[in-house]
C-alpha positions as CSV (number, residue, x, y, z in Angstrom):
1,M,-65.6,-51.9,-35.3
2,I,-65.6,-48.5,-37.0
3,C,-62.0,-47.2,-36.8
4,P,-61.3,-44.6,-39.5
5,L,-57.5,-44.3,-39.8
6,S,-56.9,-41.5,-42.3
7,P,-53.6,-40.2,-43.8
8,A,-54.1,-37.2,-41.5
9,A,-53.8,-39.5,-38.5
10,V,-50.7,-41.2,-39.8
11,F,-49.1,-37.8,-40.7
12,G,-49.9,-36.6,-37.2
13,F,-48.4,-39.7,-35.6
14,A,-45.2,-39.3,-37.6
15,A,-45.0,-35.6,-37.0
16,F,-45.1,-36.1,-33.2
17,H,-42.4,-38.7,-33.3
18,F,-40.2,-36.5,-35.5
19,Y,-40.8,-33.7,-33.0
20,A,-39.7,-35.9,-30.1
21,A,-36.6,-37.1,-32.0
22,L,-35.5,-33.6,-33.0
23,L,-35.8,-32.5,-29.4
24,L,-32.8,-34.7,-28.7
25,F,-30.7,-33.1,-31.4
26,D,-31.8,-29.5,-32.0
27,S,-34.8,-28.1,-30.1
28,R,-35.0,-25.2,-32.6
29,L,-36.0,-27.6,-35.4
30,A,-38.3,-29.7,-33.3
31,P,-41.5,-27.7,-34.0
32,L,-41.1,-28.0,-37.8
33,P,-42.8,-31.4,-38.2
34,L,-45.8,-30.2,-36.1
35,L,-46.1,-27.0,-38.0
36,A,-46.0,-28.9,-41.3
37,F,-48.8,-31.2,-40.0
38,L,-50.9,-28.2,-38.9
39,L,-50.4,-26.5,-42.3
40,A,-51.5,-29.7,-44.1
41,C,-54.6,-29.9,-41.9
42,A,-55.5,-26.3,-42.8
43,I,-55.0,-26.6,-46.5
44,A,-56.1,-30.2,-47.3
45,P,-59.8,-29.8,-46.7
46,F,-60.0,-27.2,-49.5
47,I,-58.5,-29.5,-52.1
48,P,-61.5,-31.5,-53.1
49,D,-59.7,-34.4,-54.8
50,R,-57.2,-35.1,-52.0
51,G,-58.3,-37.6,-49.4
52,F,-56.4,-36.3,-46.4
53,Y,-59.2,-36.9,-43.9
54,L,-61.0,-39.7,-45.6
55,P,-61.1,-41.6,-48.9
56,I,-62.7,-39.4,-51.6
57,V,-64.0,-40.4,-55.0
58,S,-63.2,-37.6,-57.4
59,R,-62.6,-39.3,-60.7
60,G,-63.7,-42.4,-62.6
61,K,-62.1,-45.8,-62.3
62,R,-58.8,-46.3,-64.0
63,G,-59.4,-46.9,-67.7
64,E,-62.8,-45.2,-67.9
65,R,-63.0,-42.8,-70.8
66,G,-66.3,-41.2,-70.2
67,I,-67.3,-38.3,-67.9
68,A,-70.2,-37.8,-65.5
69,L,-72.3,-34.7,-64.9
70,T,-73.4,-33.8,-61.4
71,F,-75.7,-31.0,-60.2
72,D,-75.6,-29.6,-56.7
73,D,-77.8,-27.6,-54.3
74,G,-81.2,-28.4,-55.9
75,P,-83.9,-29.1,-56.5
76,D,-84.9,-25.7,-57.8
77,P,-88.4,-25.3,-59.3
78,G,-87.1,-22.6,-61.7
79,I,-84.2,-24.7,-63.1
80,T,-84.4,-28.4,-62.3
81,P,-87.6,-29.3,-64.4
82,L,-86.1,-27.5,-67.4
83,L,-82.8,-29.2,-66.9
84,L,-84.5,-32.6,-66.8
85,D,-86.1,-31.9,-70.2
86,L,-82.7,-30.8,-71.6
87,L,-81.1,-34.0,-70.4
88,D,-83.9,-36.1,-71.9
89,K,-83.4,-34.3,-75.2
90,H,-79.8,-35.4,-75.3
91,G,-80.1,-38.8,-73.7
92,V,-77.9,-37.9,-70.7
93,C,-78.1,-39.4,-67.3
94,A,-76.9,-37.2,-64.5
95,T,-76.5,-37.3,-60.7
96,F,-78.3,-34.7,-58.5
97,F,-76.8,-33.9,-55.1
98,V,-79.8,-32.4,-53.4
99,T,-80.2,-30.8,-49.9
100,G,-82.7,-32.3,-47.5
101,E,-84.4,-28.9,-47.0
102,R,-85.1,-28.4,-50.7
103,A,-86.1,-32.0,-51.2
104,A,-88.7,-31.6,-48.5
105,R,-90.1,-28.4,-50.1
106,H,-90.2,-29.8,-53.6
107,P,-91.1,-33.5,-53.4
108,G,-92.6,-33.6,-56.9
109,I,-89.3,-32.6,-58.5
110,I,-87.5,-35.4,-56.5
111,R,-90.0,-37.9,-57.9
112,E,-89.5,-36.5,-61.4
113,I,-85.7,-36.8,-61.1
114,L,-86.1,-40.5,-60.1
115,S,-88.7,-41.3,-62.7
116,R,-86.5,-40.1,-65.5
117,G,-83.7,-42.4,-64.5
118,H,-81.3,-40.1,-62.8
119,S,-79.5,-40.7,-59.5
120,I,-79.7,-38.7,-56.2
121,G,-77.0,-38.1,-53.7
122,N,-76.9,-36.5,-50.3
123,H,-75.7,-32.9,-50.1
124,S,-76.5,-32.3,-46.4
125,F,-79.8,-31.0,-45.0
126,S,-79.3,-27.2,-45.1
127,H,-76.1,-26.7,-47.1
128,M,-74.2,-24.7,-44.5
129,P,-71.1,-23.4,-46.3
130,L,-69.0,-23.8,-43.1
131,L,-70.5,-27.1,-42.1
132,M,-67.1,-28.7,-41.9
133,L,-66.1,-26.2,-39.2
134,K,-68.8,-27.6,-36.9
135,G,-68.6,-30.5,-34.5
136,M,-69.4,-34.1,-35.1
137,R,-72.9,-33.8,-33.6
138,T,-73.9,-31.1,-36.1
139,L,-72.4,-32.9,-39.0
140,R,-74.1,-36.1,-38.1
141,R,-77.4,-34.3,-37.8
142,E,-77.1,-32.7,-41.2
143,V,-76.2,-36.0,-43.0
144,N,-78.8,-38.1,-41.2
145,A,-81.6,-35.5,-41.6
146,A,-81.1,-35.5,-45.4
147,Q,-81.0,-39.3,-45.4
148,S,-84.3,-39.4,-43.5
149,I,-86.1,-37.1,-45.9
150,L,-84.8,-38.8,-49.0
151,G,-85.8,-42.1,-47.6
152,R,-89.4,-41.0,-47.9
153,F,-89.0,-41.4,-51.7
154,G,-88.0,-45.1,-51.4
155,I,-84.3,-44.4,-51.9
156,V,-81.2,-44.4,-49.8
157,P,-78.3,-42.3,-51.1
158,L,-74.9,-43.9,-50.7
159,A,-72.9,-41.0,-52.1
160,F,-72.4,-37.8,-50.0
161,R,-70.9,-34.6,-51.4
162,P,-69.9,-32.1,-48.7
163,P,-71.1,-28.5,-49.2
164,V,-68.4,-26.5,-51.2
165,G,-66.4,-29.8,-51.4
166,I,-64.8,-29.2,-48.0
167,T,-64.1,-32.1,-45.7
168,N,-63.0,-32.5,-42.0
169,P,-61.7,-35.2,-39.6
170,H,-65.1,-36.2,-38.5
171,L,-66.7,-36.8,-41.8
172,W,-65.5,-40.3,-42.5
173,R,-66.9,-41.7,-39.2
174,V,-70.3,-40.1,-39.8
175,L,-70.4,-41.6,-43.3
176,L,-69.3,-45.0,-42.2
177,E,-72.1,-45.0,-39.6
178,Q,-74.6,-44.5,-42.5
179,G,-72.9,-46.9,-44.9
180,M,-72.0,-44.0,-47.2
181,Y,-68.9,-42.7,-49.1
182,C,-67.7,-39.2,-50.1
183,V,-67.8,-38.0,-53.7
184,N,-66.3,-34.7,-54.8
185,F,-65.2,-33.7,-58.3
186,S,-62.2,-33.3,-60.6
187,C,-63.6,-30.6,-62.9
188,R,-65.8,-27.7,-62.0
189,A,-67.1,-24.7,-63.8
190,A,-66.0,-22.1,-61.2
191,D,-69.5,-20.8,-61.4
192,M,-69.7,-19.8,-57.7
193,G,-73.1,-21.4,-57.4
194,N,-74.3,-19.9,-60.7
195,L,-73.1,-16.4,-59.9
196,R,-70.8,-16.7,-63.0
197,V,-73.0,-18.2,-65.7
198,A,-71.3,-16.4,-68.6
199,G,-68.6,-18.7,-70.2
200,L,-69.6,-21.6,-68.0
201,S,-69.5,-24.2,-70.9
202,S,-66.2,-22.9,-72.3
203,R,-64.5,-23.0,-68.9
204,V,-65.5,-26.7,-68.4
205,L,-64.6,-27.7,-72.0
206,R,-61.1,-26.3,-71.6
207,R,-60.4,-28.3,-68.4
208,V,-62.3,-31.5,-68.8
209,S,-60.6,-34.8,-69.5
210,P,-61.6,-38.5,-69.7
211,G,-62.7,-39.8,-66.3
212,D,-63.7,-36.5,-64.9
213,I,-66.6,-35.9,-62.5
214,V,-68.0,-32.5,-63.5
215,A,-69.6,-30.3,-60.8
216,L,-72.4,-27.9,-61.8
217,H,-75.4,-26.3,-60.0
218,D,-79.1,-26.5,-60.8
219,V,-80.2,-23.4,-58.9
220,T,-81.6,-20.1,-60.3
221,P,-78.8,-17.7,-61.2
222,P,-79.2,-14.3,-59.4
223,R,-77.6,-12.4,-62.3
224,A,-78.7,-14.3,-65.4
225,S,-81.9,-15.8,-66.8
226,A,-82.8,-19.5,-66.6
227,E,-82.6,-19.6,-70.4
228,R,-79.0,-18.3,-70.3
229,L,-78.0,-21.0,-67.9
230,L,-79.8,-23.8,-69.8
231,G,-78.1,-22.5,-73.0
232,E,-74.7,-23.0,-71.3
233,F,-75.7,-26.5,-70.2
234,E,-76.7,-27.4,-73.7
235,A,-73.5,-25.9,-75.2
236,L,-71.5,-28.0,-72.7
237,I,-73.3,-31.2,-73.6
238,R,-72.8,-30.6,-77.3
239,G,-69.1,-29.6,-76.7
240,L,-68.4,-32.8,-74.7
241,K,-69.8,-34.9,-77.4
242,G,-67.9,-32.9,-80.0
243,K,-64.7,-33.8,-78.1
244,G,-65.6,-37.5,-78.3
245,L,-66.3,-37.7,-74.5
246,E,-69.2,-40.0,-73.6
247,I,-71.4,-38.7,-70.8
248,V,-72.2,-41.7,-68.6
249,P,-74.0,-42.2,-65.3
250,M,-71.7,-41.5,-62.4
251,A,-72.3,-45.0,-60.9
252,R,-70.8,-46.6,-64.1
253,L,-67.9,-44.1,-64.1
254,I,-66.8,-44.8,-60.5
255,G,-67.9,-48.4,-60.2
256,K,-70.1,-47.8,-57.2
257,E,-73.8,-47.4,-56.6
258,V,-74.9,-43.8,-56.0
259,M,-78.1,-44.8,-54.3
260,Q,-80.2,-47.9,-53.5
261,R,-83.9,-48.4,-53.5
262,G,-85.9,-50.3,-50.9
263,I,-83.4,-50.3,-48.0
264,T,-83.5,-48.5,-44.6
265,P,-81.3,-45.4,-44.2
266,G,-78.3,-46.5,-42.1
267,G,-79.1,-50.1,-42.8
268,R,-75.9,-50.8,-44.8
269,Q,-72.8,-51.9,-43.0
270,P,-69.5,-50.1,-43.9
271,A,-68.1,-53.4,-45.1
272,T,-71.0,-53.9,-47.4
273,L,-70.3,-50.7,-49.2
274,F,-66.6,-51.5,-49.5
275,Y,-67.1,-55.0,-50.9
276,D,-69.9,-54.1,-53.3
277,A,-67.6,-51.6,-54.9
278,L,-64.7,-54.1,-55.0
279,A,-66.7,-57.1,-56.3
280,A,-65.7,-56.9,-59.9
281,E,-61.9,-56.7,-59.1
282,Y,-61.9,-58.8,-55.9
283,D,-60.5,-62.0,-57.3
284,R,-57.7,-60.2,-59.1
285,E,-56.8,-58.3,-56.0
286,Q,-56.8,-61.5,-53.8
287,F,-54.4,-63.3,-56.0
288,N,-52.3,-60.5,-57.6
289,S,-51.5,-58.2,-54.8
290,A,-49.9,-58.1,-51.4
291,V,-52.8,-59.9,-49.8
292,S,-52.2,-62.9,-52.1
293,I,-49.7,-64.4,-49.6
294,S,-52.3,-64.8,-47.0
295,R,-55.0,-65.9,-49.4
296,R,-52.9,-68.6,-51.1
297,A,-51.9,-70.0,-47.7
298,E,-55.5,-70.1,-46.8
299,Y,-56.5,-71.8,-50.0
300,A,-53.8,-74.5,-49.5
301,L,-55.1,-75.3,-46.0
302,F,-58.6,-75.5,-47.4
303,E,-57.6,-77.9,-50.3
304,A,-55.9,-80.2,-47.8
305,R,-59.2,-80.4,-45.9
306,V,-61.6,-80.9,-48.8
307,P,-61.4,-84.8,-49.0
308,L,-61.8,-85.1,-45.2
309,L,-64.5,-82.5,-44.5
310,F,-66.4,-81.8,-47.7
311,E,-66.5,-85.0,-49.6
312,G,-70.0,-86.4,-49.4
313,A,-71.3,-83.7,-47.1
314,D,-75.0,-83.0,-47.2
315,R,-75.7,-79.3,-46.6
316,V,-72.8,-76.9,-46.1
317,L,-73.1,-73.3,-44.8
318,E,-70.4,-70.9,-45.8
319,I,-70.1,-67.6,-43.9
320,G,-68.6,-64.7,-45.9
321,A,-68.6,-66.6,-49.2
322,G,-67.7,-63.5,-51.3
323,T,-67.1,-64.2,-54.9
324,G,-66.9,-67.9,-54.4
325,I,-63.2,-68.5,-54.2
326,F,-63.9,-71.5,-51.9
327,T,-67.5,-72.1,-52.7
328,L,-67.2,-73.7,-56.1
329,A,-64.8,-76.3,-54.9
330,M,-67.2,-77.2,-52.0
331,A,-70.1,-77.4,-54.3
332,R,-68.4,-80.1,-56.4
333,H,-68.1,-82.4,-53.3
334,C,-71.4,-81.9,-51.4
335,R,-75.1,-81.9,-52.0
336,E,-75.8,-78.2,-51.4
337,V,-73.9,-75.1,-50.4
338,V,-75.7,-72.1,-48.8
339,A,-73.4,-69.1,-49.3
340,V,-73.9,-66.1,-47.0
341,D,-72.3,-62.7,-47.5
342,I,-73.1,-59.1,-46.6
343,S,-72.3,-57.9,-50.1
344,G,-74.9,-58.5,-52.8
345,G,-72.3,-57.5,-55.4
346,M,-69.9,-60.2,-54.4
347,L,-72.6,-62.9,-54.4
348,E,-73.7,-61.8,-57.9
349,V,-70.2,-62.5,-59.1
350,L,-70.5,-65.9,-57.4
351,R,-73.8,-66.6,-59.1
352,Q,-72.3,-65.8,-62.5
353,K,-69.4,-68.2,-61.8
354,A,-71.8,-71.0,-60.7
355,V,-73.8,-70.6,-64.0
356,K,-70.6,-70.7,-66.0
357,E,-69.5,-73.9,-64.1
358,R,-73.0,-75.4,-64.4
359,L,-73.2,-75.8,-60.7
360,V,-76.9,-75.8,-59.6
361,N,-76.4,-76.7,-55.9
362,I,-75.3,-73.2,-54.7
363,R,-77.9,-71.0,-52.9
364,T,-77.0,-67.4,-51.9
365,L,-78.2,-65.4,-48.9
366,V,-77.4,-61.6,-48.7
367,G,-77.2,-60.2,-45.2
368,N,-75.4,-60.2,-41.9
369,A,-74.8,-63.8,-40.7
370,E,-75.3,-62.7,-37.1
371,T,-79.0,-61.7,-37.7
372,I,-80.5,-63.2,-40.9
373,D,-82.3,-66.5,-41.1
374,L,-79.6,-69.0,-41.9
375,G,-82.2,-71.5,-43.3
376,G,-82.3,-74.8,-41.4
377,N,-79.7,-77.2,-40.3
378,Y,-76.3,-78.1,-41.7
379,S,-73.9,-81.0,-41.5
380,L,-70.9,-78.6,-41.9
381,A,-70.4,-74.8,-41.5
382,C,-67.2,-73.0,-42.6
383,A,-65.8,-69.5,-43.0
384,F,-62.6,-68.1,-44.6
385,S,-61.2,-64.8,-43.4
386,S,-64.6,-63.4,-42.6
387,L,-65.3,-64.0,-38.9
388,Y,-63.2,-61.0,-37.8
389,Y,-66.0,-58.7,-39.2
390,L,-68.5,-60.1,-36.7
391,A,-69.5,-57.9,-33.7
392,D,-70.0,-60.8,-31.2
393,L,-68.1,-63.9,-32.1
394,P,-69.0,-66.0,-29.0
395,A,-72.7,-65.3,-29.5
396,F,-72.3,-66.2,-33.2
397,F,-70.7,-69.6,-32.3
398,N,-73.7,-70.3,-30.0
399,R,-76.1,-69.3,-32.9
400,L,-74.2,-71.5,-35.3
401,A,-74.3,-74.5,-33.0
402,H,-78.1,-74.4,-33.1
403,H,-77.9,-74.7,-36.9
404,L,-75.5,-77.7,-37.0
405,E,-76.8,-81.2,-36.7
406,P,-75.5,-83.3,-33.8
407,G,-72.0,-84.3,-34.7
408,G,-71.9,-81.6,-37.4
409,R,-68.5,-80.1,-38.2
410,L,-67.3,-76.5,-38.0
411,Y,-64.2,-75.4,-40.0
412,F,-62.8,-71.9,-40.4
413,I,-59.7,-69.9,-40.9
414,T,-59.3,-66.5,-39.3
415,S,-56.8,-64.0,-38.2
416,R,-54.5,-64.8,-35.3
417,R,-53.5,-62.1,-32.9
418,S,-49.9,-61.4,-33.8
419,L,-47.4,-58.6,-34.5
420,F,-47.6,-59.0,-38.3
421,G,-51.4,-59.2,-38.1
422,F,-51.4,-55.9,-36.1
423,F,-49.9,-54.1,-39.1
424,T,-52.3,-55.8,-41.4
425,R,-55.2,-54.5,-39.3
426,I,-53.7,-51.0,-39.4
427,G,-53.8,-51.1,-43.2
428,N,-57.4,-52.3,-43.2
429,A,-58.4,-49.4,-40.9
430,A,-56.8,-47.0,-43.3
431,R,-58.5,-48.6,-46.3
432,Q,-62.0,-49.5,-45.0
433,G,-62.2,-47.5,-41.8
434,L,-62.8,-50.7,-39.8
435,W,-60.7,-52.4,-37.2
436,L,-60.9,-56.2,-37.7
437,K,-60.8,-58.4,-34.6
438,A,-58.1,-61.1,-34.1
439,H,-58.0,-63.7,-31.4
440,S,-55.5,-66.1,-29.8
441,R,-55.7,-69.8,-30.0
442,G,-56.8,-70.1,-26.5
443,E,-59.6,-67.6,-27.0
444,I,-61.0,-69.4,-30.0
445,A,-60.9,-72.7,-28.2
446,A,-62.6,-71.3,-25.1
447,M,-65.4,-69.7,-27.2
448,L,-66.1,-72.9,-29.1
449,A,-66.1,-75.0,-25.9
450,A,-68.6,-72.6,-24.3
451,A,-70.8,-73.0,-27.3
452,G,-70.9,-76.8,-26.9
453,F,-68.3,-77.8,-29.5
454,E,-65.9,-80.8,-29.0
455,D,-62.8,-82.2,-30.6
456,I,-61.5,-78.7,-31.0
457,Q,-58.3,-78.4,-33.0
458,V,-56.6,-75.0,-33.4
459,S,-53.4,-74.6,-35.3
460,S,-51.5,-71.5,-36.4
461,H,-50.0,-70.9,-39.8
462,L,-48.1,-68.3,-42.0
463,F,-45.0,-66.6,-40.8
464,K,-44.5,-68.9,-37.9
465,S,-41.3,-68.2,-36.0
466,W,-39.9,-67.7,-32.5
467,V,-40.9,-64.1,-32.9
468,S,-44.5,-64.7,-34.1
469,G,-46.8,-67.7,-33.7
470,G,-48.3,-67.2,-37.2
471,M,-50.9,-64.9,-38.8
472,L,-53.7,-67.4,-39.5
473,L,-55.6,-69.8,-37.2
474,E,-57.0,-72.9,-38.8
475,V,-59.8,-74.3,-36.6
476,A,-61.8,-77.5,-36.8
477,A,-64.5,-78.6,-34.2
478,R,-67.5,-80.9,-33.9
479,K,-70.8,-80.2,-32.3
480,G,-71.5,-82.6,-29.4
481,R,-74.0,-85.3,-30.3
482,G,-77.3,-84.8,-28.5
483,R,-76.0,-81.8,-26.5
484,P,-77.5,-78.4,-26.9
485,A,-75.2,-75.4,-27.4
486,G,-73.7,-74.1,-24.2
487,E,-73.8,-77.4,-22.2
488,G,-70.6,-78.1,-20.4
489,C,-69.9,-74.5,-19.4
490,L,-68.8,-73.7,-15.9
491,E,-71.0,-71.6,-13.7
492,D,-69.1,-68.4,-14.4
493,G,-69.6,-69.0,-18.2
494,S,-66.0,-70.1,-18.9
495,P,-65.5,-73.4,-20.8
496,G,-64.7,-76.7,-19.1
497,G,-61.3,-78.2,-19.4
498,Y,-58.2,-76.1,-18.9
499,N,-58.5,-72.4,-18.3
500,E,-56.1,-70.6,-20.8
501,K,-55.4,-67.8,-18.4
502,S,-54.8,-69.6,-15.1
503,L,-54.0,-73.1,-16.4
504,T,-54.6,-74.6,-12.9
505,P,-55.3,-78.4,-12.6
506,G,-58.3,-77.8,-10.4
507,R,-60.3,-76.4,-13.4
508,S,-60.1,-79.7,-15.2
509,G,-62.3,-81.7,-12.8
510,S,-61.6,-85.4,-12.6
511,M,-59.7,-85.7,-16.0
512,T,-56.7,-88.0,-15.9
513,V,-53.3,-86.6,-16.8
514,K,-53.5,-88.5,-20.1
515,E,-56.9,-86.9,-20.9
516,Q,-55.6,-83.5,-20.0
517,L,-52.6,-83.9,-22.2
518,K,-54.8,-84.9,-25.2
519,K,-57.0,-81.9,-24.6
520,I,-54.0,-79.6,-24.5
521,I,-52.7,-80.9,-27.8
522,I,-56.1,-80.7,-29.5
523,E,-57.0,-77.2,-28.3
524,G,-53.6,-75.6,-28.3
525,I,-52.6,-72.3,-26.7
526,N,-50.9,-69.1,-27.8
527,L,-47.3,-68.3,-27.5
528,E,-47.5,-64.9,-25.8
529,E,-45.6,-66.0,-22.7
530,V,-43.0,-68.3,-24.2
531,R,-39.4,-67.4,-23.2
532,P,-36.4,-67.7,-25.5
533,E,-34.8,-70.3,-23.2
534,D,-38.0,-72.4,-23.6
535,I,-37.5,-72.3,-27.4
536,V,-33.9,-73.5,-27.2
537,D,-34.6,-76.2,-24.7
538,A,-37.8,-77.6,-26.2
539,A,-36.9,-77.5,-30.0
540,P,-35.3,-81.0,-30.1
541,L,-37.7,-82.5,-27.5
542,F,-40.5,-83.8,-29.6
543,G,-39.4,-85.1,-32.9
544,D,-41.7,-87.8,-34.2
545,G,-43.4,-89.2,-31.1
546,L,-46.5,-86.9,-31.1
547,G,-46.6,-85.8,-34.7
548,L,-46.0,-82.2,-33.8
549,D,-43.8,-79.6,-35.5
550,S,-41.1,-77.8,-33.4
551,L,-43.3,-74.8,-32.7
552,D,-46.2,-76.9,-31.4
553,A,-43.6,-78.8,-29.3
554,V,-42.6,-75.5,-27.7
555,E,-46.2,-74.7,-26.9
556,L,-46.8,-78.1,-25.4
557,V,-43.7,-78.0,-23.2
558,V,-44.5,-74.6,-21.8
559,L,-48.1,-75.5,-21.2
560,I,-47.1,-78.7,-19.4
561,Q,-44.8,-76.9,-17.1
562,K,-47.5,-74.3,-16.3
563,H,-50.4,-76.7,-16.1
564,F,-48.8,-79.3,-13.9
565,G,-46.4,-77.2,-12.0
566,I,-43.3,-79.2,-13.0
567,E,-40.0,-78.3,-14.5
568,I,-38.5,-80.1,-17.5
569,K,-34.8,-79.5,-17.7
570,D,-33.0,-82.8,-18.6
571,M,-33.7,-83.1,-22.4
572,E,-31.7,-86.3,-22.8
573,E,-33.5,-88.0,-19.9
574,G,-36.9,-86.9,-21.2
575,R,-36.4,-87.6,-24.9
576,E,-37.4,-91.3,-24.9
577,A,-40.2,-90.7,-22.4
578,F,-41.9,-88.3,-24.7
579,R,-42.3,-90.7,-27.6
580,S,-46.0,-91.3,-27.0
581,I,-49.0,-90.0,-25.2
582,N,-48.8,-92.8,-22.7
583,S,-45.2,-92.4,-21.8
584,L,-45.7,-88.6,-21.7
585,A,-48.4,-89.0,-19.2
586,A,-46.2,-91.4,-17.2
587,F,-43.3,-88.9,-17.4
588,V,-45.5,-86.1,-16.0
589,E,-46.9,-88.3,-13.2
590,E,-43.3,-89.3,-12.2
591,R,-42.1,-85.7,-12.1
592,R,-45.2,-84.7,-10.1
593,R,-44.5,-87.5,-7.5
594,G,-40.8,-86.7,-7.4
């Protein structure tokens, strides 16, 4: 779900709380945080390299020593063709941020720009200087109209440069809807749209440094000749080379594609854009940053399952394969792995790894796993920290069930709804502009049961304590043999077995107490209603009889009490009775009769 959480939103939230706190001490000082926030909101949009309202690319990647030339406001029949000849002469590749209106008027120049190997970005449709003072509807119309026109040339720009470099609070959402990102600049000629041509090259050469994105204009100057402007451009190119600065394509400088060919405008998901840009650095980030705690825990769980699930498997489907952190290990133990991911850049890294490892049994599919053809049936499907990107998880489980053979296994690790996870999702909204979905143990079990899965096992991991039931859910299930997906659901669409919300015995049909207890242990529940006294009382209750850790024991005790309407108080009396499933069932039956 698109959820752009910008620094402006965080600043505003903090300012309001400081205001409320100051009201308790000195009401005269209370307005100061709000005034500071309003001042920042007024100034930040005019600072082109500050991402106050959204992430902004204004310089090259860290370590890049080249610079990129960009030209705004064209195409112009009096300037752009001459500029293309000049760039060819010096072997320079540039990026042209064109307006939709001018592109529609001069299609031949757009085709010429593309045929000579340059890139094109979106600079709005009409280039309204005060566009960012307009509402979201106008902004969306300007961006989308330019995308539509440029799509006629077989390209889809991914980079958007706002007119005059000004941003606003609505821009990030509009760009996310189109799968685009914002590019500004770190060095400009202060040419006022070519009103100040004289000294243009010297002004840039004084300010430019490695990694800069230089903003220029390819429009006819009102107070100078085209020859004068082209002379300044040539002096600039020679001067940059004289300073030892290589002029490189902007895509190379920033590590992101500026445009793509052969896709539909708006057809890219925001997550695709994010992970395509991150692909080269993804593995390093996953194991050498704050997220490594979660990723290492996830990989340890996966390694423990490899001998049981993957050894000797036939065809394995991996959803959200990414760069192949898990894929390569799977491929060594099964006949074939089909790796699906929304990011072509991530899968390209995976393919390179497979070649290096001489693994020829990995096939990749680029696209949304909810809609693309998944390619036949599988004996096992798996996913690792990717299902929270899906729009409709219950529908996806139903879809997946149709691609699993009878008795086929499903294994995945995903985010559990928890306090720690909530802060993780806030961080993701600030970084990607997306709110990732998390679920409870009961919700996951119910979705799988509704899709026709059996033997459902859901366990929680990472930062488990009496405060939090863990950040990760590890899930294993089996598709029912000879049963189509969805069979076994109740008339209202909820799964058979216990109902996680009501936990009433009547929903379990004719199941015996022993069968119900087994189902409870297999499917698990969440800990949202566990009381502190339950923790204290239940901690010593199950030691070794059921093979559960102390936290699972707490969950089981609480659920038994709710499900069967009994109360368990005497720990000493119950200790021996809880040593096995059979005696546990007998204990419950005795309490219910008593």
